[in-house]
MIDOSE-1310 file (N, C-alpha, C; in nm, 2 decimals, decimal comma, always signed):
residues 232
mlki	-4,04/-4,76/-0,31/-3,91/-4,75/-0,44/-3,89/-4,60/-0,48; -3,79/-4,55/-0,50/-3,72/-4,43/-0,53/-3,76/-4,38/-0,66; -3,89/-4,29/-0,66/-3,94/-4,23/-0,82/-3,84/-4,11/-0,87; -3,82/-4,15/-0,95/-3,75/-4,02/-1,06/-3,83/-3,94/-1,13
thss	-3,87/-3,82/-1,15/-3,96/-3,74/-1,20/-3,86/-3,62/-1,33; -3,96/-3,62/-1,45/-3,92/-3,50/-1,49/-3,85/-3,35/-1,44; -3,95/-3,35/-1,37/-3,88/-3,22/-1,27/-3,79/-3,24/-1,18; -3,76/-3,33/-1,10/-3,65/-3,38/-1,04/-3,51/-3,38/-1,09
ilrl	-3,56/-3,46/-1,22/-3,40/-3,45/-1,30/-3,39/-3,31/-1,38; -3,46/-3,20/-1,36/-3,46/-3,09/-1,43/-3,40/-2,96/-1,28; -3,44/-3,01/-1,19/-3,38/-2,95/-1,08/-3,24/-2,96/-1,04; -3,23/-3,14/-1,06/-3,05/-3,17/-1,05/-2,98/-3,09/-1,12
illg	-3,01/-3,09/-1,27/-2,95/-3,03/-1,38/-2,96/-2,90/-1,33; -3,03/-2,81/-1,28/-3,01/-2,68/-1,29/-2,91/-2,65/-1,14; -2,93/-2,72/-1,04/-2,83/-2,68/-0,96/-2,68/-2,73/-0,98; -2,67/-2,82/-1,04/-2,55/-2,84/-1,09/-2,47/-2,73/-1,21
asff	-2,61/-2,68/-1,30/-2,57/-2,58/-1,33/-2,49/-2,45/-1,25; -2,62/-2,42/-1,17/-2,56/-2,27/-1,07/-2,41/-2,27/-1,00; -2,38/-2,42/-0,96/-2,25/-2,48/-0,89/-2,15/-2,44/-0,96; -2,16/-2,49/-1,11/-2,04/-2,45/-1,21/-2,04/-2,28/-1,25
vgqa	-2,15/-2,21/-1,19/-2,15/-2,11/-1,25/-2,08/-2,02/-1,11; -2,11/-2,06/-0,99/-2,05/-2,01/-0,86/-1,89/-1,99/-0,89; -1,86/-2,15/-0,95/-1,70/-2,17/-0,95/-1,64/-2,19/-1,05; -1,65/-2,05/-1,08/-1,60/-1,99/-1,24/-1,43/-1,94/-1,26
faqv	-1,36/-2,05/-1,20/-1,24/-1,98/-1,21/-1,17/-2,10/-1,30; -1,03/-2,01/-1,33/-0,95/-2,13/-1,45/-0,91/-2,25/-1,35; -0,89/-2,39/-1,44/-0,83/-2,46/-1,37/-0,71/-2,52/-1,38; -0,69/-2,55/-1,27/-0,52/-2,53/-1,23/-0,49/-2,65/-1,16
ppal	-0,40/-2,75/-1,20/-0,36/-2,85/-1,11/-0,28/-2,86/-0,98; -0,33/-2,92/-0,89/-0,32/-2,89/-0,78/-0,21/-2,86/-0,74; -0,07/-2,91/-0,80/+0,07/-2,90/-0,80/+0,13/-2,77/-0,81; +0,09/-2,75/-0,90/+0,09/-2,57/-0,94/+0,03/-2,46/-0,84
dkei	-0,11/-2,49/-0,82/-0,18/-2,39/-0,74/-0,09/-2,39/-0,57; -0,08/-2,51/-0,56/+0,00/-2,51/-0,43/+0,15/-2,43/-0,43; +0,23/-2,46/-0,56/+0,33/-2,38/-0,59/+0,33/-2,23/-0,58; +0,21/-2,19/-0,65/+0,20/-2,03/-0,66/+0,14/-2,00/-0,52
kalv	+0,08/-2,04/-0,48/+0,04/-1,99/-0,32/+0,16/-1,97/-0,22; +0,25/-2,09/-0,23/+0,37/-2,07/-0,13/+0,45/-1,95/-0,20; +0,49/-1,93/-0,33/+0,58/-1,82/-0,34/+0,49/-1,71/-0,31; +0,35/-1,67/-0,32/+0,32/-1,53/-0,29/+0,31/-1,49/-0,15
akhp	+0,30/-1,64/-0,08/+0,33/-1,59/+0,04/+0,47/-1,59/+0,15; +0,54/-1,63/+0,05/+0,70/-1,59/+0,06/+0,77/-1,47/+0,01; +0,68/-1,40/-0,05/+0,72/-1,29/-0,12/+0,76/-1,18/+0,01; +0,89/-1,12/-0,08/+0,90/-1,02/+0,07/+0,81/-0,92/+0,14
amls	+0,71/-0,89/+0,02/+0,63/-0,77/+0,09/+0,48/-0,81/+0,15; +0,48/-0,98/+0,12/+0,37/-1,02/+0,20/+0,40/-1,13/+0,31; +0,56/-1,10/+0,41/+0,54/-1,19/+0,48/+0,47/-1,15/+0,62; +0,43/-1,03/+0,63/+0,37/-1,00/+0,76/+0,18/-0,98/+0,75
ykts	+0,15/-1,06/+0,65/+0,00/-1,07/+0,56/-0,03/-1,19/+0,55; -0,15/-1,20/+0,58/-0,24/-1,34/+0,51/-0,31/-1,33/+0,41; -0,24/-1,41/+0,27/-0,27/-1,36/+0,15/-0,35/-1,48/+0,09; -0,45/-1,47/-0,01/-0,53/-1,57/-0,10/-0,51/-1,50/-0,22
veyv	-0,53/-1,65/-0,33/-0,53/-1,64/-0,45/-0,60/-1,71/-0,51; -0,66/-1,63/-0,59/-0,83/-1,64/-0,70/-0,77/-1,63/-0,82; -0,80/-1,79/-0,91/-0,75/-1,78/-1,04/-0,88/-1,71/-1,13; -0,90/-1,60/-1,19/-0,99/-1,53/-1,25/-1,06/-1,55/-1,40
dpri	-1,00/-1,63/-1,44/-1,01/-1,64/-1,58/-1,05/-1,80/-1,62; -1,21/-1,85/-1,64/-1,25/-1,90/-1,66/-1,24/-2,02/-1,78; -1,17/-1,94/-1,88/-1,13/-2,02/-2,00/-1,02/-2,07/-2,02; -0,96/-2,06/-1,91/-0,80/-2,10/-1,90/-0,80/-2,25/-1,80
rvpd	-0,75/-2,34/-1,87/-0,73/-2,48/-1,83/-0,58/-2,48/-1,85; -0,49/-2,50/-1,74/-0,31/-2,52/-1,70/-0,32/-2,66/-1,74; -0,25/-2,72/-1,80/-0,21/-2,87/-1,85/-0,10/-2,90/-1,77; -0,08/-3,01/-1,71/+0,02/-3,05/-1,63/+0,15/-3,05/-1,68
cpgg	+0,25/-3,05/-1,64/+0,42/-3,05/-1,66/+0,47/-3,16/-1,59; +0,51/-3,24/-1,58/+0,56/-3,38/-1,58/+0,73/-3,33/-1,51; +0,80/-3,24/-1,57/+0,93/-3,23/-1,50/+0,92/-3,07/-1,42; +0,76/-3,06/-1,40/+0,79/-2,96/-1,27/+0,77/-2,85/-1,36
yeie	+0,67/-2,71/-1,30/+0,70/-2,61/-1,32/+0,77/-2,48/-1,32; +0,80/-2,40/-1,41/+0,88/-2,26/-1,39/+0,75/-2,15/-1,38; +0,77/-2,08/-1,23/+0,65/-1,99/-1,23/+0,73/-1,87/-1,19; +0,73/-1,78/-1,24/+0,81/-1,62/-1,24/+0,71/-1,52/-1,22
lpar	+0,74/-1,48/-1,08/+0,62/-1,39/-1,01/+0,68/-1,28/-1,04; +0,55/-1,13/-1,12/+0,66/-0,99/-1,14/+0,70/-0,95/-1,06; +0,80/-0,85/-1,09/+0,93/-0,78/-1,02/+0,83/-0,67/-0,98; +0,74/-0,67/-0,87/+0,65/-0,57/-0,82/+0,68/-0,55/-0,66
trlw	+0,70/-0,43/-0,63/+0,68/-0,41/-0,46/+0,61/-0,47/-0,39; +0,48/-0,43/-0,45/+0,33/-0,46/-0,42/+0,24/-0,57/-0,47; +0,29/-0,69/-0,44/+0,23/-0,82/-0,55/+0,07/-0,82/-0,48; -0,01/-0,72/-0,50/-0,14/-0,78/-0,51/-0,24/-0,69/-0,58
grvn	-0,36/-0,75/-0,56/-0,46/-0,73/-0,67/-0,46/-0,80/-0,80; -0,49/-0,72/-0,90/-0,51/-0,81/-1,05/-0,36/-0,82/-1,12; -0,29/-0,97/-1,11/-0,17/-0,98/-1,13/-0,17/-1,07/-1,22; -0,06/-1,11/-1,35/-0,07/-1,19/-1,41/+0,06/-1,28/-1,40
ipvr	+0,09/-1,40/-1,36/+0,18/-1,46/-1,37/+0,21/-1,57/-1,48; +0,36/-1,55/-1,51/+0,38/-1,64/-1,65/+0,40/-1,76/-1,55; +0,35/-1,89/-1,66/+0,37/-2,03/-1,61/+0,41/-2,10/-1,70; +0,58/-2,14/-1,73/+0,62/-2,24/-1,79/+0,63/-2,39/-1,81
cnkg	+0,64/-2,48/-1,91/+0,69/-2,64/-1,87/+0,75/-2,61/-1,98; +0,88/-2,67/-1,93/+0,98/-2,73/-2,04/+0,99/-2,87/-2,03; +1,02/-2,95/-1,96/+1,06/-3,09/-1,97/+0,90/-3,17/-1,94; +0,95/-3,27/-1,98/+0,82/-3,37/-2,02/+0,72/-3,29/-2,15
akwf	+0,72/-3,16/-2,15/+0,63/-3,09/-2,25/+0,66/-2,96/-2,28; +0,59/-2,90/-2,36/+0,66/-2,74/-2,36/+0,53/-2,67/-2,44; +0,51/-2,57/-2,30/+0,43/-2,46/-2,33/+0,44/-2,37/-2,22; +0,35/-2,28/-2,26/+0,36/-2,12/-2,17/+0,22/-2,08/-2,15
vslp	+0,17/-2,01/-2,00/+0,04/-1,95/-2,00/+0,10/-1,83/-1,93; +0,03/-1,72/-1,93/+0,00/-1,64/-1,86/-0,10/-1,62/-1,79; -0,09/-1,65/-1,66/-0,21/-1,70/-1,57/-0,27/-1,56/-1,49; -0,38/-1,51/-1,52/-0,43/-1,40/-1,44/-0,52/-1,45/-1,32
vkiq	-0,42/-1,38/-1,20/-0,52/-1,44/-1,05/-0,54/-1,30/-1,00; -0,60/-1,31/-0,87/-0,64/-1,15/-0,81/-0,60/-1,23/-0,67; -0,47/-1,14/-0,63/-0,40/-1,17/-0,50/-0,49/-1,07/-0,42; -0,52/-1,17/-0,29/-0,58/-1,08/-0,20/-0,52/-1,09/-0,06
vfgq	-0,46/-0,93/+0,02/-0,38/-0,95/+0,10/-0,45/-0,90/+0,21; -0,44/-0,96/+0,34/-0,52/-0,89/+0,46/-0,42/-0,87/+0,57; -0,45/-0,74/+0,60/-0,38/-0,69/+0,71/-0,47/-0,59/+0,78; -0,39/-0,49/+0,86/-0,45/-0,36/+0,94/-0,44/-0,25/+0,87
ylvt	-0,52/-0,15/+0,89/-0,50/-0,05/+0,86/-0,59/+0,08/+0,92; -0,55/+0,19/+0,97/-0,63/+0,31/+1,03/-0,76/+0,37/+0,93; -0,87/+0,36/+1,02/-1,00/+0,45/+0,97/-1,05/+0,52/+1,08; -1,11/+0,62/+1,05/-1,18/+0,75/+1,10/-1,26/+0,69/+1,21
shqi	-1,26/+0,74/+1,36/-1,36/+0,66/+1,38/-1,44/+0,81/+1,42; -1,47/+0,90/+1,38/-1,56/+1,00/+1,35/-1,52/+1,14/+1,25; -1,63/+1,22/+1,21/-1,61/+1,28/+1,10/-1,48/+1,38/+1,16; -1,35/+1,40/+1,05/-1,26/+1,46/+1,08/-1,26/+1,59/+0,97
qgns	-1,26/+1,70/+1,01/-1,25/+1,86/+0,95/-1,11/+1,84/+0,95; -1,13/+1,93/+0,76/-1,02/+1,96/+0,69/-0,89/+2,08/+0,80; -0,80/+2,05/+0,80/-0,70/+2,19/+0,87/-0,69/+2,09/+1,02; -0,77/+2,00/+1,06/-0,73/+1,96/+1,16/-0,61/+1,86/+1,20
rlsq	-0,57/+1,84/+1,36/-0,43/+1,80/+1,39/-0,48/+1,66/+1,41; -0,44/+1,53/+1,41/-0,46/+1,40/+1,41/-0,44/+1,39/+1,55; -0,52/+1,33/+1,63/-0,50/+1,28/+1,78/-0,51/+1,09/+1,78; -0,49/+1,07/+1,86/-0,54/+0,90/+1,93/-0,65/+0,89/+1,86
gdfv	-0,72/+0,94/+1,93/-0,87/+0,94/+1,95/-0,96/+0,97/+1,81; -0,87/+1,00/+1,70/-0,98/+1,03/+1,55/-0,95/+0,91/+1,50; -0,90/+0,75/+1,54/-0,89/+0,65/+1,41/-0,90/+0,53/+1,53; -0,90/+0,42/+1,44/-0,96/+0,30/+1,48/-0,84/+0,22/+1,43
lseg	-0,84/+0,09/+1,49/-0,76/-0,02/+1,36/-0,88/-0,08/+1,31; -0,87/-0,12/+1,16/-0,96/-0,19/+1,10/-0,87/-0,31/+1,05; -0,95/-0,39/+1,01/-0,88/-0,53/+0,92/-0,98/-0,55/+0,82; -0,91/-0,59/+0,70/-0,93/-0,64/+0,56/-0,85/-0,64/+0,45
dlsd	-0,90/-0,63/+0,34/-0,82/-0,67/+0,19/-0,77/-0,56/+0,17; -0,60/-0,56/+0,18/-0,57/-0,41/+0,14/-0,58/-0,41/+0,00; -0,59/-0,46/-0,08/-0,57/-0,45/-0,22/-0,70/-0,40/-0,29; -0,80/-0,36/-0,19/-0,91/-0,32/-0,23/-0,91/-0,16/-0,19
lpdg	-0,78/-0,10/-0,12/-0,77/+0,03/-0,07/-0,69/+0,13/-0,20; -0,71/+0,23/-0,16/-0,61/+0,35/-0,26/-0,48/+0,34/-0,24; -0,39/+0,37/-0,27/-0,26/+0,38/-0,24/-0,24/+0,48/-0,15; -0,16/+0,45/-0,05/-0,10/+0,55/+0,07/-0,20/+0,53/+0,21
fvqk	-0,25/+0,42/+0,20/-0,34/+0,38/+0,33/-0,19/+0,39/+0,49; -0,24/+0,41/+0,55/-0,18/+0,42/+0,72/-0,20/+0,30/+0,77; -0,12/+0,21/+0,83/-0,12/+0,13/+0,90/-0,06/+0,14/+1,05; +0,00/+0,25/+1,07/+0,03/+0,26/+1,24/+0,01/+0,41/+1,27
aeda	+0,00/+0,42/+1,39/-0,07/+0,53/+1,47/+0,06/+0,62/+1,44; +0,18/+0,59/+1,43/+0,25/+0,73/+1,48/+0,30/+0,81/+1,32; +0,24/+0,75/+1,21/+0,25/+0,77/+1,10/+0,11/+0,86/+1,12; +0,04/+0,91/+1,18/-0,08/+0,95/+1,16/-0,05/+1,05/+1,28
vgrq	-0,07/+1,06/+1,38/-0,06/+1,13/+1,50/+0,00/+1,25/+1,49; -0,06/+1,36/+1,51/+0,01/+1,52/+1,51/+0,03/+1,53/+1,37; -0,06/+1,46/+1,28/+0,00/+1,56/+1,13/-0,16/+1,57/+1,10; -0,12/+1,72/+1,02/-0,28/+1,81/+0,98/-0,32/+1,72/+0,84
virp	-0,44/+1,72/+0,89/-0,55/+1,70/+0,77/-0,57/+1,80/+0,67; -0,56/+1,75/+0,54/-0,55/+1,84/+0,43/-0,72/+1,84/+0,39; -0,80/+1,76/+0,36/-0,95/+1,78/+0,31/-1,04/+1,71/+0,43; -1,18/+1,70/+0,45/-1,23/+1,59/+0,54/-1,24/+1,52/+0,52
iapg	-1,23/+1,39/+0,60/-1,26/+1,28/+0,62/-1,38/+1,24/+0,68; -1,48/+1,13/+0,57/-1,57/+1,13/+0,67/-1,53/+0,99/+0,79; -1,65/+0,93/+0,89/-1,63/+0,83/+0,95/-1,63/+0,72/+0,91; -1,55/+0,63/+0,90/-1,50/+0,48/+0,87/-1,45/+0,49/+0,73
npil	-1,36/+0,56/+0,70/-1,29/+0,59/+0,58/-1,14/+0,56/+0,59; -1,05/+0,51/+0,53/-0,92/+0,52/+0,58/-0,85/+0,63/+0,54; -0,75/+0,62/+0,66/-0,64/+0,76/+0,62/-0,56/+0,73/+0,53; -0,54/+0,82/+0,47/-0,46/+0,84/+0,32/-0,35/+0,91/+0,34
lnnl	-0,21/+0,87/+0,32/-0,10/+0,99/+0,32/-0,09/+1,09/+0,22; -0,13/+1,12/+0,14/-0,17/+1,19/+0,04/-0,23/+1,29/+0,10; -0,32/+1,25/+0,21/-0,42/+1,35/+0,24/-0,35/+1,44/+0,38; -0,26/+1,41/+0,44/-0,22/+1,44/+0,57/-0,07/+1,54/+0,49
ress	-0,03/+1,60/+0,58/+0,10/+1,70/+0,60/+0,15/+1,70/+0,72; +0,28/+1,70/+0,74/+0,33/+1,76/+0,90/+0,28/+1,87/+0,97; +0,31/+1,86/+1,04/+0,22/+2,01/+1,12/+0,40/+2,09/+1,14; +0,37/+2,23/+1,16/+0,48/+2,30/+1,16/+0,62/+2,24/+1,26
virv	+0,71/+2,19/+1,22/+0,79/+2,23/+1,31/+0,93/+2,35/+1,35; +0,82/+2,42/+1,28/+0,95/+2,54/+1,28/+0,81/+2,72/+1,30; +0,81/+2,79/+1,36/+0,74/+2,89/+1,35/+0,80/+3,01/+1,36; +0,75/+3,13/+1,30/+0,78/+3,29/+1,29/+0,84/+3,31/+1,43
gdqv	+0,98/+3,31/+1,49/+1,01/+3,42/+1,58/+1,09/+3,29/+1,64; +1,10/+3,17/+1,61/+1,19/+3,05/+1,68/+1,32/+3,08/+1,67; +1,39/+3,04/+1,78/+1,56/+3,09/+1,75/+1,60/+2,89/+1,69; +1,65/+2,89/+1,58/+1,71/+2,80/+1,53/+1,85/+2,79/+1,48
kvki	+1,89/+2,66/+1,47/+2,04/+2,57/+1,43/+2,04/+2,61/+1,29; +2,13/+2,67/+1,25/+2,16/+2,68/+1,10/+2,26/+2,59/+1,07; +2,28/+2,53/+0,99/+2,33/+2,45/+0,94/+2,38/+2,51/+0,76; +2,52/+2,53/+0,78/+2,53/+2,63/+0,65/+2,66/+2,56/+0,53
igsg	+2,61/+2,49/+0,43/+2,66/+2,41/+0,36/+2,73/+2,49/+0,20; +2,89/+2,50/+0,22/+2,91/+2,62/+0,10/+2,99/+2,50/-0,02; +3,09/+2,52/-0,09/+3,16/+2,40/-0,20/+3,31/+2,42/-0,11; +3,31/+2,29/-0,06/+3,43/+2,26/+0,05/+3,43/+2,31/+0,19
feaa	+3,32/+2,35/+0,24/+3,27/+2,39/+0,36/+3,17/+2,37/+0,44; +3,14/+2,32/+0,58/+3,03/+2,36/+0,69/+3,08/+2,44/+0,78; +2,97/+2,48/+0,82/+2,91/+2,58/+0,93/+2,87/+2,57/+0,98; +2,84/+2,58/+1,14/+2,72/+2,59/+1,21/+2,67/+2,70/+1,27
gsgv	+2,54/+2,74/+1,32/+2,56/+2,89/+1,37/+2,36/+2,90/+1,39; +2,35/+3,02/+1,46/+2,15/+3,01/+1,48/+2,14/+3,14/+1,45; +2,00/+3,16/+1,41/+1,94/+3,30/+1,37/+1,78/+3,26/+1,37; +1,70/+3,36/+1,38/+1,58/+3,39/+1,42/+1,47/+3,35/+1,28
aqsg	+1,35/+3,24/+1,28/+1,30/+3,24/+1,15/+1,20/+3,33/+1,17; +1,20/+3,37/+1,03/+1,14/+3,48/+0,98/+1,01/+3,45/+0,87; +0,97/+3,29/+0,87/+0,89/+3,21/+0,82/+0,88/+3,08/+0,90; +0,75/+3,01/+0,89/+0,73/+2,87/+0,95/+0,74/+2,77/+0,86
gssg	+0,74/+2,66/+0,89/+0,74/+2,55/+0,79/+0,79/+2,42/+0,86; +0,74/+2,30/+0,76/+0,76/+2,16/+0,82/+0,87/+2,12/+0,75; +0,90/+1,98/+0,75/+1,01/+1,94/+0,74/+0,99/+1,93/+0,59; +1,13/+1,98/+0,53/+1,13/+2,01/+0,37/+1,09/+2,14/+0,33
dsvk	+1,04/+2,23/+0,38/+0,99/+2,34/+0,35/+1,11/+2,46/+0,35; +1,08/+2,54/+0,26/+1,21/+2,64/+0,27/+1,13/+2,76/+0,30; +1,25/+2,81/+0,44/+1,21/+2,91/+0,54/+1,30/+3,02/+0,50; +1,29/+3,17/+0,59/+1,39/+3,22/+0,58/+1,45/+3,25/+0,75
vkmp	+1,53/+3,26/+0,77/+1,62/+3,29/+0,87/+1,72/+3,41/+0,86; +1,66/+3,49/+0,97/+1,74/+3,61/+1,01/+1,90/+3,59/+1,08; +2,01/+3,59/+1,02/+2,10/+3,58/+1,08/+2,16/+3,67/+1,20; +2,27/+3,64/+1,27/+2,28/+3,80/+1,38/+2,35/+3,89/+1,30
dgqa	+2,43/+3,87/+1,21/+2,42/+3,99/+1,12/+2,35/+4,09/+1,06; +2,19/+4,04/+1,09/+2,08/+4,08/+1,02/+2,06/+4,06/+0,85; +2,16/+3,94/+0,81/+2,15/+3,89/+0,67/+1,99/+3,82/+0,70; +1,91/+3,82/+0,58/+1,83/+3,71/+0,56/+1,82/+3,60/+0,44
lqgk	+1,83/+3,48/+0,52/+1,89/+3,36/+0,45/+1,77/+3,26/+0,41; +1,80/+3,21/+0,27/+1,68/+3,11/+0,26/+1,71/+2,95/+0,28; +1,64/+2,90/+0,34/+1,71/+2,76/+0,38/+1,61/+2,64/+0,38; +1,63/+2,51/+0,41/+1,56/+2,42/+0,39/+1,53/+2,36/+0,53
vigp	+1,38/+2,39/+0,61/+1,38/+2,26/+0,74/+1,44/+2,11/+0,75; +1,50/+2,13/+0,80/+1,55/+1,95/+0,80/+1,52/+1,88/+0,90; +1,51/+1,94/+1,00/+1,43/+1,89/+1,15/+1,34/+1,97/+1,24; +1,34/+1,94/+1,36/+1,32/+2,04/+1,48/+1,39/+2,16/+1,47
atve	+1,33/+2,25/+1,47/+1,40/+2,41/+1,48/+1,56/+2,40/+1,44; +1,54/+2,32/+1,32/+1,71/+2,30/+1,21/+1,70/+2,32/+1,11; +1,78/+2,42/+1,04/+1,76/+2,47/+0,94/+1,89/+2,42/+0,80; +1,88/+2,41/+0,72/+2,03/+2,40/+0,65/+2,01/+2,50/+0,52
ikid	+2,11/+2,57/+0,53/+2,12/+2,69/+0,42/+2,24/+2,63/+0,32; +2,22/+2,64/+0,19/+2,34/+2,58/+0,08/+2,39/+2,69/+0,00; +2,49/+2,75/+0,05/+2,58/+2,85/-0,05/+2,66/+2,81/-0,20; +2,64/+2,86/-0,25/+2,71/+2,86/-0,43/+2,83/+2,88/-0,41
């Protein structure tokens, strides 16, 4: 015969309590949970990723809605991390709740394979692909090798850290003494010519170009060996 003691009852109570503490999430009806996860997965920014939705406020109990839920995803380019999702019921009942969730997005990103010194130029051997929750990463993480190779590192990066765009700059595409193509744009006209770079720069930088007549003009680098000069 099974003997039930006070200590065994206490253990069962404590076990049940620990289970509910570990599962401290908002109570969401299965139909609403399914709709929210489907909408998140179909969001344009999520199509190439695996996603997960976690309801983070255990105090919220979302009631059923006989006529169907109205769910409005926030108008955000990047729908991940902590997000409040408005949910309404207007048919069969009338209520509104702003449902706080944590959206995890799993994908690949570049991390350094060894210590990278500042002012060094990245090559294929300087990084590897890692996979994880992108919502935990700082803004501007790099996902494609072509966005990193050849760029110059501004500050040192420790091994295993993500590569960030705000820590990279393009290597110089024009150097002092280079022959460059010059595109001159004025009011109602355009002209093309050539000159010699008097300073170096990357795409978007301002450089000086010595023209064949000896003039030194200031222009903007718009591509490899190409400078655009605007004349008012």
